[in-house]
FIBA-704296 format. One record per residue (C-alpha): residue in one letter; chain; x, y, z. Coordinates in steps of 0.5 Angstrom, whole numbers, plus 500, padded with zeros to 3 digits. Layout:
N
@code A unit A px X py Y pz Z
...
***
This chain:
379
@code M unit A px 035 py 354 pz 385
@code K unit A px 043 py 357 pz 383
@code Y unit A px 047 py 354 pz 378
@code Y unit A px 054 py 356 pz 377
@code F unit A px 058 py 354 pz 371
@code I unit A px 064 py 354 pz 368
@code V unit A px 066 py 354 pz 362
@code G unit A px 073 py 354 pz 358
@code E unit A px 071 py 354 pz 349
@code A unit A px 067 py 356 pz 345
@code S unit A px 064 py 349 pz 344
@code G unit A px 063 py 349 pz 351
@code D unit A px 059 py 355 pz 351
@code L unit A px 055 py 352 pz 346
@code H unit A px 053 py 347 pz 350
@code A unit A px 052 py 349 pz 356
@code S unit A px 048 py 356 pz 353
@code H unit A px 043 py 350 pz 351
@code L unit A px 043 py 347 pz 358
@code M unit A px 041 py 353 pz 362
@code A unit A px 036 py 354 pz 357
@code A unit A px 034 py 347 pz 359
@code L unit A px 034 py 348 pz 366
@code R unit A px 030 py 355 pz 366
@code S unit A px 024 py 350 pz 363
@code E unit A px 025 py 346 pz 369
@code D unit A px 028 py 350 pz 374
@code P unit A px 023 py 357 pz 373
@code E unit A px 027 py 360 pz 379
@code A unit A px 034 py 358 pz 375
@code E unit A px 039 py 363 pz 377
@code F unit A px 046 py 363 pz 374
@code R unit A px 053 py 366 pz 375
@code F unit A px 059 py 363 pz 370
@code F unit A px 065 py 363 pz 367
@code G unit A px 064 py 363 pz 360
@code G unit A px 061 py 366 pz 353
@code D unit A px 057 py 371 pz 349
@code L unit A px 052 py 365 pz 348
@code M unit A px 052 py 364 pz 355
@code A unit A px 051 py 371 pz 357
@code A unit A px 045 py 371 pz 351
@code Q unit A px 041 py 366 pz 356
@code G unit A px 041 py 371 pz 362
@code G unit A px 045 py 371 pz 369
@code T unit A px 052 py 374 pz 370
@code L unit A px 059 py 373 pz 366
@code V unit A px 064 py 372 pz 372
@code R unit A px 069 py 372 pz 366
@code H unit A px 070 py 370 pz 359
@code Y unit A px 072 py 364 pz 357
@code R unit A px 077 py 366 pz 352
@code E unit A px 081 py 369 pz 359
@code I unit A px 083 py 361 pz 360
@code A unit A px 082 py 358 pz 353
@code Y unit A px 090 py 355 pz 353
@code M unit A px 091 py 349 pz 351
@code G unit A px 097 py 344 pz 351
@code V unit A px 103 py 344 pz 354
@code V unit A px 107 py 350 pz 352
@code P unit A px 101 py 355 pz 352
@code V unit A px 099 py 352 pz 358
@code L unit A px 106 py 354 pz 361
@code L unit A px 106 py 360 pz 358
@code H unit A px 100 py 363 pz 360
@code A unit A px 100 py 360 pz 368
@code R unit A px 100 py 366 pz 371
@code T unit A px 093 py 368 pz 368
@code I unit A px 090 py 361 pz 369
@code L unit A px 092 py 361 pz 376
@code R unit A px 089 py 368 pz 377
@code A unit A px 084 py 366 pz 373
@code L unit A px 082 py 360 pz 378
@code S unit A px 083 py 363 pz 384
@code H unit A px 077 py 369 pz 382
@code C unit A px 073 py 362 pz 380
@code Q unit A px 075 py 360 pz 388
@code R unit A px 072 py 366 pz 391
@code D unit A px 067 py 367 pz 387
@code I unit A px 064 py 361 pz 388
@code I unit A px 065 py 361 pz 396
@code A unit A px 062 py 368 pz 396
@code W unit A px 056 py 366 pz 392
@code Q unit A px 054 py 359 pz 394
@code P unit A px 050 py 356 pz 389
@code D unit A px 047 py 350 pz 390
@code V unit A px 051 py 347 pz 385
@code V unit A px 057 py 347 pz 380
@code V unit A px 058 py 345 pz 373
@code L unit A px 063 py 344 pz 369
@code V unit A px 062 py 344 pz 362
@code D unit A px 069 py 339 pz 359
@code Y unit A px 075 py 343 pz 360
@code P unit A px 078 py 339 pz 365
@code G unit A px 085 py 341 pz 366
@code F unit A px 082 py 347 pz 369
@code N unit A px 075 py 344 pz 371
@code L unit A px 078 py 338 pz 375
@code R unit A px 083 py 344 pz 379
@code M unit A px 076 py 347 pz 380
@code A unit A px 072 py 341 pz 382
@code R unit A px 077 py 339 pz 388
@code F unit A px 077 py 346 pz 391
@code V unit A px 069 py 345 pz 391
@code K unit A px 070 py 339 pz 394
@code Q unit A px 075 py 341 pz 399
@code H unit A px 073 py 347 pz 401
@code T unit A px 065 py 347 pz 401
@code Q unit A px 058 py 342 pz 401
@code I unit A px 056 py 344 pz 395
@code P unit A px 055 py 338 pz 390
@code V unit A px 058 py 338 pz 383
@code F unit A px 055 py 336 pz 377
@code Y unit A px 060 py 334 pz 371
@code Y unit A px 057 py 336 pz 364
@code I unit A px 060 py 333 pz 357
@code A unit A px 066 py 328 pz 361
@code P unit A px 073 py 329 pz 361
@code K unit A px 075 py 325 pz 354
@code I unit A px 080 py 321 pz 360
@code W unit A px 079 py 316 pz 355
@code A unit A px 084 py 319 pz 351
@code W unit A px 089 py 320 pz 355
@code K unit A px 091 py 322 pz 362
@code E unit A px 086 py 316 pz 365
@code R unit A px 090 py 316 pz 371
@code R unit A px 084 py 323 pz 372
@code I unit A px 078 py 318 pz 373
@code R unit A px 082 py 318 pz 381
@code S unit A px 080 py 325 pz 381
@code I unit A px 073 py 325 pz 378
@code R unit A px 072 py 319 pz 383
@code S unit A px 073 py 324 pz 388
@code Y unit A px 071 py 331 pz 387
@code V unit A px 065 py 329 pz 382
@code D unit A px 058 py 328 pz 384
@code E unit A px 054 py 326 pz 378
@code L unit A px 057 py 325 pz 370
@code F unit A px 054 py 327 pz 364
@code S unit A px 056 py 324 pz 358
@code I unit A px 054 py 325 pz 351
@code L unit A px 058 py 320 pz 347
@code P unit A px 055 py 313 pz 347
@code F unit A px 062 py 310 pz 347
@code E unit A px 063 py 313 pz 354
@code V unit A px 058 py 309 pz 358
@code D unit A px 063 py 302 pz 356
@code F unit A px 069 py 306 pz 359
@code F unit A px 067 py 308 pz 366
@code E unit A px 062 py 303 pz 367
@code R unit A px 065 py 298 pz 366
@code K unit A px 072 py 299 pz 366
@code H unit A px 073 py 304 pz 372
@code H unit A px 066 py 301 pz 375
@code Y unit A px 064 py 309 pz 376
@code P unit A px 056 py 310 pz 374
@code I unit A px 054 py 316 pz 369
@code H unit A px 049 py 318 pz 366
@code Y unit A px 048 py 318 pz 358
@code V unit A px 044 py 324 pz 356
@code G unit A px 045 py 323 pz 348
@code N unit A px 049 py 328 pz 345
@code P unit A px 046 py 336 pz 344
@code T unit A px 050 py 337 pz 337
@code V unit A px 045 py 331 pz 335
@code D unit A px 040 py 338 pz 338
@code E unit A px 044 py 343 pz 335
@code V unit A px 044 py 341 pz 328
@code A unit A px 037 py 339 pz 329
@code A unit A px 035 py 346 pz 330
@code H unit A px 039 py 350 pz 325
@code R unit A px 035 py 353 pz 320
@code P unit A px 040 py 355 pz 314
@code T unit A px 039 py 361 pz 309
@code S unit A px 041 py 360 pz 301
@code S unit A px 048 py 361 pz 299
@code T unit A px 050 py 368 pz 296
@code W unit A px 056 py 365 pz 293
@code Q unit A px 057 py 365 pz 286
@code K unit A px 061 py 358 pz 286
@code P unit A px 062 py 352 pz 290
@code V unit A px 065 py 353 pz 298
@code I unit A px 070 py 349 pz 301
@code A unit A px 070 py 351 pz 309
@code L unit A px 077 py 351 pz 313
@code L unit A px 075 py 350 pz 320
@code P unit A px 083 py 352 pz 323
@code G unit A px 080 py 351 pz 331
@code S unit A px 078 py 356 pz 336
@code R unit A px 084 py 358 pz 339
@code E unit A px 089 py 362 pz 337
@code H unit A px 095 py 357 pz 337
@code E unit A px 091 py 353 pz 333
@code I unit A px 089 py 357 pz 328
@code R unit A px 096 py 360 pz 327
@code E unit A px 098 py 353 pz 325
@code N unit A px 092 py 350 pz 322
@code L unit A px 091 py 355 pz 317
@code P unit A px 097 py 357 pz 313
@code R unit A px 097 py 350 pz 312
@code M unit A px 089 py 349 pz 310
@code L unit A px 090 py 354 pz 305
@code E unit A px 096 py 352 pz 301
@code A unit A px 092 py 345 pz 301
@code A unit A px 085 py 348 pz 297
@code A unit A px 089 py 353 pz 293
@code P unit A px 089 py 349 pz 287
@code Y unit A px 082 py 349 pz 288
@code A unit A px 080 py 357 pz 289
@code R unit A px 079 py 358 pz 281
@code D unit A px 072 py 353 pz 282
@code Y unit A px 071 py 354 pz 289
@code Q unit A px 070 py 359 pz 294
@code L unit A px 074 py 358 pz 300
@code L unit A px 071 py 360 pz 307
@code V unit A px 075 py 361 pz 313
@code A unit A px 070 py 360 pz 320
@code Q unit A px 072 py 366 pz 325
@code A unit A px 071 py 363 pz 332
@code P unit A px 068 py 368 pz 335
@code S unit A px 073 py 368 pz 341
@code Q unit A px 078 py 371 pz 335
@code P unit A px 079 py 377 pz 333
@code D unit A px 080 py 379 pz 326
@code S unit A px 087 py 381 pz 326
@code V unit A px 088 py 373 pz 327
@code Y unit A px 086 py 371 pz 321
@code N unit A px 087 py 377 pz 316
@code P unit A px 095 py 376 pz 316
@code I unit A px 095 py 369 pz 315
@code I unit A px 090 py 370 pz 309
@code E unit A px 094 py 376 pz 307
@code N unit A px 100 py 373 pz 307
@code C unit A px 098 py 366 pz 303
@code R unit A px 093 py 370 pz 298
@code R unit A px 101 py 373 pz 295
@code R unit A px 104 py 366 pz 295
@code F unit A px 098 py 362 pz 292
@code F unit A px 093 py 366 pz 290
@code S unit A px 095 py 372 pz 287
@code D unit A px 092 py 371 pz 280
@code V unit A px 085 py 369 pz 283
@code L unit A px 080 py 374 pz 285
@code M unit A px 077 py 374 pz 292
@code P unit A px 080 py 367 pz 293
@code V unit A px 079 py 366 pz 301
@code G unit A px 073 py 370 pz 306
@code L unit A px 073 py 369 pz 312
@code Q unit A px 066 py 369 pz 315
@code S unit A px 063 py 370 pz 322
@code G unit A px 056 py 368 pz 325
@code G unit A px 057 py 359 pz 327
@code T unit A px 060 py 354 pz 324
@code F unit A px 053 py 351 pz 321
@code Q unit A px 051 py 357 pz 317
@code L unit A px 058 py 356 pz 313
@code L unit A px 058 py 348 pz 313
@code S unit A px 050 py 348 pz 311
@code C unit A px 053 py 351 pz 304
@code A unit A px 059 py 347 pz 304
@code T unit A px 062 py 342 pz 299
@code A unit A px 067 py 339 pz 303
@code A unit A px 071 py 342 pz 309
@code L unit A px 078 py 342 pz 313
@code V unit A px 077 py 341 pz 319
@code A unit A px 081 py 341 pz 327
@code S unit A px 079 py 335 pz 330
@code G unit A px 074 py 336 pz 336
@code T unit A px 067 py 338 pz 336
@code A unit A px 067 py 341 pz 329
@code T unit A px 067 py 334 pz 326
@code L unit A px 063 py 332 pz 329
@code E unit A px 058 py 339 pz 326
@code T unit A px 060 py 336 pz 320
@code A unit A px 058 py 330 pz 319
@code L unit A px 051 py 331 pz 322
@code L unit A px 050 py 336 pz 316
@code R unit A px 053 py 331 pz 311
@code V unit A px 059 py 335 pz 309
@code P unit A px 065 py 330 pz 306
@code Q unit A px 071 py 333 pz 311
@code V unit A px 079 py 331 pz 311
@code V unit A px 080 py 332 pz 319
@code C unit A px 087 py 335 pz 320
@code Y unit A px 090 py 338 pz 326
@code R unit A px 097 py 341 pz 327
@code M unit A px 101 py 341 pz 333
@code Q unit A px 109 py 343 pz 334
@code P unit A px 113 py 340 pz 335
@code A unit A px 110 py 335 pz 330
@code W unit A px 115 py 331 pz 328
@code L unit A px 115 py 329 pz 337
@code V unit A px 108 py 329 pz 337
@code S unit A px 108 py 324 pz 332
@code L unit A px 113 py 320 pz 334
@code L unit A px 110 py 320 pz 342
@code R unit A px 103 py 319 pz 339
@code P unit A px 102 py 312 pz 340
@code L unit A px 105 py 312 pz 347
@code V unit A px 101 py 317 pz 350
@code L unit A px 094 py 316 pz 347
@code R unit A px 090 py 310 pz 349
@code I unit A px 085 py 311 pz 343
@code P unit A px 085 py 309 pz 335
@code Y unit A px 083 py 315 pz 333
@code V unit A px 082 py 322 pz 334
@code S unit A px 076 py 325 pz 332
@code L unit A px 069 py 324 pz 334
@code V unit A px 066 py 321 pz 328
@code N unit A px 071 py 316 pz 328
@code L unit A px 070 py 315 pz 336
@code V unit A px 063 py 314 pz 334
@code A unit A px 063 py 310 pz 329
@code G unit A px 069 py 305 pz 332
@code R unit A px 072 py 305 pz 324
@code Q unit A px 075 py 310 pz 320
@code V unit A px 069 py 314 pz 316
@code V unit A px 074 py 321 pz 316
@code P unit A px 081 py 321 pz 314
@code E unit A px 085 py 324 pz 320
@code L unit A px 092 py 328 pz 318
@code I unit A px 095 py 329 pz 326
@code A unit A px 102 py 333 pz 327
@code A unit A px 107 py 331 pz 323
@code Q unit A px 102 py 327 pz 317
@code M unit A px 099 py 334 pz 316
@code T unit A px 103 py 337 pz 310
@code A unit A px 099 py 341 pz 305
@code A unit A px 100 py 335 pz 300
@code N unit A px 097 py 330 pz 304
@code V unit A px 091 py 335 pz 306
@code R unit A px 090 py 336 pz 298
@code R unit A px 090 py 329 pz 296
@code H unit A px 085 py 327 pz 302
@code L unit A px 080 py 334 pz 300
@code A unit A px 081 py 331 pz 292
@code A unit A px 078 py 325 pz 294
@code I unit A px 072 py 328 pz 298
@code L unit A px 070 py 333 pz 292
@code P unit A px 064 py 331 pz 288
@code G unit A px 065 py 325 pz 283
@code A unit A px 071 py 323 pz 287
@code S unit A px 073 py 316 pz 290
@code D unit A px 071 py 317 pz 298
@code R unit A px 065 py 322 pz 298
@code E unit A px 060 py 317 pz 298
@code S unit A px 063 py 312 pz 303
@code Q unit A px 064 py 318 pz 308
@code L unit A px 056 py 320 pz 307
@code Q unit A px 054 py 313 pz 308
@code G unit A px 059 py 313 pz 315
@code Y unit A px 056 py 319 pz 317
@code E unit A px 049 py 315 pz 317
@code D unit A px 052 py 310 pz 321
@code V unit A px 054 py 315 pz 326
@code A unit A px 048 py 319 pz 328
@code R unit A px 044 py 312 pz 327
@code L unit A px 049 py 311 pz 334
@code L unit A px 048 py 318 pz 337
@code G unit A px 041 py 317 pz 337
@code Q unit A px 035 py 323 pz 337
@code P unit A px 035 py 330 pz 340
@code G unit A px 034 py 332 pz 346
@code A unit A px 040 py 331 pz 350
@code P unit A px 039 py 339 pz 354
@code Q unit A px 033 py 338 pz 356
@code R unit A px 034 py 330 pz 359
@code A unit A px 040 py 333 pz 363
@code A unit A px 037 py 338 pz 365
@code R unit A px 032 py 334 pz 367
@code L unit A px 035 py 329 pz 371
@code M unit A px 040 py 334 pz 375
@code V unit A px 034 py 339 pz 378
@code S unit A px 031 py 332 pz 380
@code L unit A px 038 py 330 pz 383
@code L unit A px 038 py 337 pz 387
@code R unit A px 032 py 337 pz 389
@code H unit A px 033 py 330 pz 392
@code E unit A px 038 py 331 pz 395
***
C-alpha cells in the first residue's frame, strides 16, 4: 500500500520514521512519500519537502512566514492528488495537518489517519469539530487522552502506547568523553525558540561552568550559525575566565542526555525523553511578549501543566518556568535544587518512575502499524 506522511517538526520526524519501519514489517509492499525529515528519508521513499520549511509555531512566526506555509500547503495538496495514496498519515502539527485533513476529505476518498493526536486538551479545544469531520482514525500516545477524547467528546480513539518509551529503550549510550560532569541545555528545535531560550539558559548555568561542562543540544534542522553567535555572546559576558565552558552537541539528544547530570529543557517531547532517561530537569520556555503570555495563560490554556512529564503524572514532578517566569535567576534557583545532593533531585527521580509506569511497555510503533494495516485492509 501507499502511505503519504506529513510531519512538521523534529520529534515528528523521529516518531514517523519508527512508524514507517513498523509499517514495512507489517506491509512488505509499503511505499512512502512524505513531507518530513532526514530520519524518515533514511527509511526510504520520497522526501517531497523538508519539515524545516514549514516548522513555524506561534502567532507571530506563522504570520511572518504565511506565504511560505501556504505555498507548502498547496504543494502538498497537489502532490497527494497526483500520487493517490491508500492513506494519508498526519503526525502532530495540527495547524498545518488539520487543513490538509479537510482538503483530503473534501476532495478525495483517501482515508486520513492521525498519529500522535493534536493536543487540543491544552488549547483550541474547538478543533475537535475538525477532527470529527476530517479524521477517520486517531492514534493516541498519551494515556490521559483516552479520557479526554472518548469520555468528554465521545470520539473513539486508539491508544497505542508512547513511542518515546521505545526510542529510549532502543538507545545504547556510549561512554562520555567529557572530563567534567555535564549540564545539558535543550533550547528547542525551532530557530525562534533557540533565540529566546538559549541565552537565558546559558546565563542561568554560568555559575556552574567551572565544575560542569555545559552542552547545548543542536536540533538536526538547525545549522551551527543559529547557535554560535548566541554562545559566543554569552561566552564574552559570562564565561570569560573559563576555558571551553560551552559545547554544541549534534547527533541527537539521547546521547547528550545519557551523559548528563541535570538538564534545562524547553517544553515538548524532550521533557518526556529527559524523564525516561532519568535526568533531573527544569522545564523552561520563553516566548514573547512574555508578560502578555503569562497574563493570558490561565485564560487560554485548559490544563494545569505544560510539560508532558507533569501531565502524564497528573501532578508536578518537574518545575515549569514559562514566559515571564523564565528568568535566569529563577532557572538558576531550580537548577541548584536538582544537582547532586540537592533537595529536589531524589523526588524528581521517584516521580519519573511513576511516569514510566503510566506510559507502559515499549511497542507503540508496532501496535500502531499493525492496527493501521488491519484497518486499511478491511475498509
